[in-house]
C-alpha positions, 0 to 999 in steps of 0.5 A: 471411743468417741461420741456419735450423734444418733437419733437426736442424741449423743451416744458412746459405745464401749465394750462394757456399756452404751451411754446415751444423752438426749435433749428432754423438754425445753431445758433438760436432758435424759441420760441412759446407760445399759450393759447391752442395748437400749430399748428406744421405746422404753420410757423408764422413769420418765414420761413423754417429754415435749420436743426439743427442736432447738437442741444443738449437738456437736462432736469434736475430732478430739472425741469430746461432745456437747449438747445444748438444750435451752439453758442447759449445756452438757460437755462430755470429755473424751474420757467419762466424767471429765466435764460436768454439766452446767446451766447457761444464763440465769 
């Protein structure tokens, strides 16, 4: 169940849930999860964010993924909760 790059974010689909991580603003991410489908138009608790045109998304052959947005990097292991997010630079 590897991650996929979809609509400017990273997604992982399992039989139980969908996990989506997307760049949000200049140095942030938005994380959403659902048991069924994610409504792309639902903002939830977050207001509209400024674009993140320089975010970098990558998926490796081992199933891990990485999202870098400004000074924030999120590493995702092949299994959930393997690699924590960390801040880049000062």
